[in-house]
C-alpha positions in Angstrom: 17.8 -30.0 -8.2 18.4 -26.4 -9.1 17.8 -24.7 -12.4 19.1 -21.4 -13.8 16.3 -18.8 -13.5 16.6 -15.5 -15.2 15.8 -12.2 -13.5 15.5 -9.1 -15.7 14.6 -5.4 -15.2 14.1 -2.8 -18.0 15.9 0.2 -16.8 17.6 1.8 -19.8 18.5 5.1 -18.0 19.9 3.6 -14.8 23.6 2.9 -14.2 23.4 -0.2 -12.1 21.0 -2.8 -10.8 21.0 -6.0 -8.7 18.5 -8.5 -7.5 18.1 -9.3 -3.8 15.9 -12.0 -2.3 15.4 -14.6 0.3 17.4 -17.0 -1.9 20.5 -14.9 -1.3 19.8 -13.8 2.3 18.8 -10.5 0.7 22.4 -9.9 -0.4 23.0 -8.3 -3.8 23.4 -10.4 -6.9 24.8 -8.1 -9.6 23.0 -7.7 -12.9 24.5 -6.9 -16.3 23.1 -4.3 -18.6 22.5 -5.1 -22.2 22.2 -2.9 -25.3 18.4 -3.4 -25.1 18.2 -1.6 -21.8 17.5 -4.7 -19.7 19.6 -5.7 -16.7 19.8 -9.4 -16.4 21.2 -12.1 -14.2 20.7 -15.8 -13.6 20.2 -17.5 -10.2 20.2 -21.2 -9.6 17.0 -22.1 -7.8 15.2 -25.3 -6.8 11.5 -25.6 -7.2 9.6 -23.5 -4.7 8.4 -20.0 -3.8 10.7 -17.1 -3.3 10.5 -13.4 -2.5 12.7 -10.8 -4.2 13.2 -7.2 -5.2 15.5 -5.2 -7.4 18.0 -2.7 -6.2 18.8 0.1 -8.6 21.0 3.1 -8.8 18.4 5.7 -9.2 18.2 8.9 -11.3 15.2 10.3 -9.4 15.5 13.8 -8.0 13.8 12.5 -4.8 17.1 10.8 -3.9 20.7 11.6 -3.7 22.6 11.3 -7.0 23.2 7.6 -7.9 21.6 6.5 -4.6 20.7 2.8 -4.5 17.0 2.1 -3.8 15.0 -1.1 -3.6 12.1 -1.4 -6.0 9.4 -4.1 -6.6 9.5 -5.9 -10.0 6.9 -4.0 -12.1 6.2 -7.3 -13.9 5.6 -9.4 -10.7 2.5 -11.5 -10.8 2.2 -11.8 -7.1 3.1 -9.3 -4.3 3.6 -9.9 -0.6 1.7 -6.8 0.3 0.5 -8.1 3.7 4.1 -7.9 5.1 4.2 -4.2 4.2 7.4 -4.8 2.2 5.8 -5.3 -1.2 8.3 -8.0 -2.2 7.7 -9.7 -5.5 6.8 -13.4 -5.3 8.2 -15.9 -7.8 7.2 -19.6 -8.1 9.4 -22.2 -9.7 8.1 -25.6 -10.8 10.0 -28.1 -13.0 12.7 -25.5 -13.4 10.3 -22.9 -14.9 8.7 -19.8 -13.6 4.9 -20.3 -13.1 2.0 -18.1 -11.9 0.2 -21.0 -10.2 -0.7 -24.6 -10.8 -4.4 -24.2 -11.5 -5.8 -26.4 -14.3 -8.8 -25.1 -16.3 -11.8 -27.4 -16.1 -14.4 -25.8 -18.3 -12.6 -23.9 -21.0 -14.5 -25.8 -23.7 -17.9 -24.6 -22.4 -19.9 -22.6 -25.0 -20.5 -19.0 -23.9 -23.0 -16.3 -25.0 -22.2 -14.0 -28.0 -21.7 -10.3 -27.5 -25.2 -9.3 -28.6 -26.7 -11.7 -26.1 -24.9 -10.4 -23.0 -26.8 -9.4 -19.8 -24.0 -7.9 -17.8 -23.7 -7.6 -14.0 -21.0 -5.3 -12.8 -19.4 -6.8 -9.7 -17.1 -5.5 -7.0 -15.5 -8.5 -5.2 -15.2 -6.8 -1.8 -18.9 -5.7 -1.8 -20.7 -8.4 -3.6 -23.6 -9.1 -1.3 -27.3 -8.6 -0.9 -26.7 -6.3 2.1 -25.6 -6.4 5.6 -28.2 -9.1 6.5 -27.0 -11.3 3.7 -25.9 -14.6 5.3 -23.3 -15.2 2.6 -19.8 -14.0 3.4 -18.2 -11.5 1.0 -14.9 -10.1 0.0 -13.1 -12.9 -1.8 -13.3 -14.8 -5.0 -14.5 -17.9 -3.3 -17.5 -15.9 -1.8 -18.5 -14.8 -5.3 -18.5 -18.5 -6.4 -20.9 -19.3 -3.7 -23.5 -16.9 -5.1 -23.1 -17.6 -8.9 -26.3 -19.6 -8.9 -28.1 -16.5 -7.5 -26.9 -14.6 -10.6 -28.1 -17.4 -12.9 -31.5 -17.1 -11.3 -31.5 -13.3 -12.2 -30.9 -14.2 -15.8 -27.3 -12.9 -15.8 -25.0 -14.4 -18.4 -21.9 -12.2 -17.9 -20.2 -10.5 -15.0 -17.8 -7.5 -15.3 -15.3 -7.6 -12.5 -14.3 -4.2 -11.3 -10.5 -3.9 -11.4 -8.6 -6.7 -9.7 -5.0 -5.4 -10.0 -3.1 -5.1 -6.8 -3.9 -1.9 -5.0 -2.8 -0.4 -1.7 -4.5 -1.7 1.4 -7.4 -4.2 1.5 -10.3 -2.2 0.3 -10.8 -0.2 -2.9 -12.9 -0.1 -6.0 -9.7 -0.9 -7.9 -9.2 2.4 -9.7 -5.9 3.1 -8.0 -3.7 0.2 -9.1 -0.2 -0.2 -7.8 1.0 -3.3 -9.7 -0.4 -4.0 -13.1 0.5 -7.7 -13.5 -0.4 -8.8 -10.0 -4.0 -9.5 -8.8 -5.4 -8.0 -5.5 -4.1 -10.3 -2.8 -7.0 -9.6 -0.4 -9.4 -11.2 -2.8 -7.5 -14.5 -3.0 -4.8 -16.0 -5.1 -4.5 -16.1 -8.9 -5.7 -19.7 -8.7 -8.7 -18.5 -6.8 -9.5 -16.0 -9.6 -9.1 -18.7 -12.2 -11.4 -20.9 -10.3 -14.0 -18.1 -10.2 -13.7 -17.7 -14.0 -13.9 -21.5 -14.5 -17.1 -21.7 -12.3 -18.6 -18.9 -14.3 -17.9 -20.6 -17.6 -19.3 -23.9 -16.2 -22.6 -22.0 -15.7 -22.4 -20.3 -19.1 -21.4 -16.9 -17.7 -18.8 -14.9 -19.5 -16.3 -12.9 -17.4 -15.3 -9.3 -18.5 -12.4 -7.6 -16.8 -12.5 -3.9 -16.1 -9.1 -2.4 -16.7 -7.8 0.9 -15.5 -4.3 2.3 -16.2 -4.7 6.1 -16.3 -4.5 6.7 -12.6 -1.8 5.0 -10.4 -0.6 5.4 -6.9 2.8 7.2 -6.4 4.6 4.0 -5.5 3.9 2.3 -8.8 7.3 1.0 -9.9 
């Protein structure tokens, strides 16, 4: 069964826009511009996972006048960066757009108050005791494996260095490219939620380091 799914792009100064995706064999589906500056269209999609981009008639001085260019959805919550195409990824379940299917397990767990926090700043890619550490590192699931170690240190809060999608597979996260997608090399959004859940299960609060003042040139 297919349901009508809305795609929209805020582009008040552009003349035209279309959505393209694997659901249309990457052929253009025209979008209509509203008075609010949004281009919109609806596509009938069955439950599943799809990749897509927007094609816009650009005003940028880096291109020919009114040239059509493909851009990633700036509000995409998942990016297919590994392919090198930076397609947005959309998931449909029960006729609705979802981020993932993770179900929180410990969101009723009591957590320490602000004045009680002992904070450990943590970079997912580097979280390790050193090169001789037998634990793997680089993904959310590897952090989960060492949460008990943090508890033994007396830590009751971790501050994750920025986890927004950045170019490549290694960075401290202060060069975000997509502000609503999480870094794919660390794992999925469900993996991030599982890490947060496991922290809460142990009475550990999770703080998120945010950074928006410096972006890469290809930020949509």
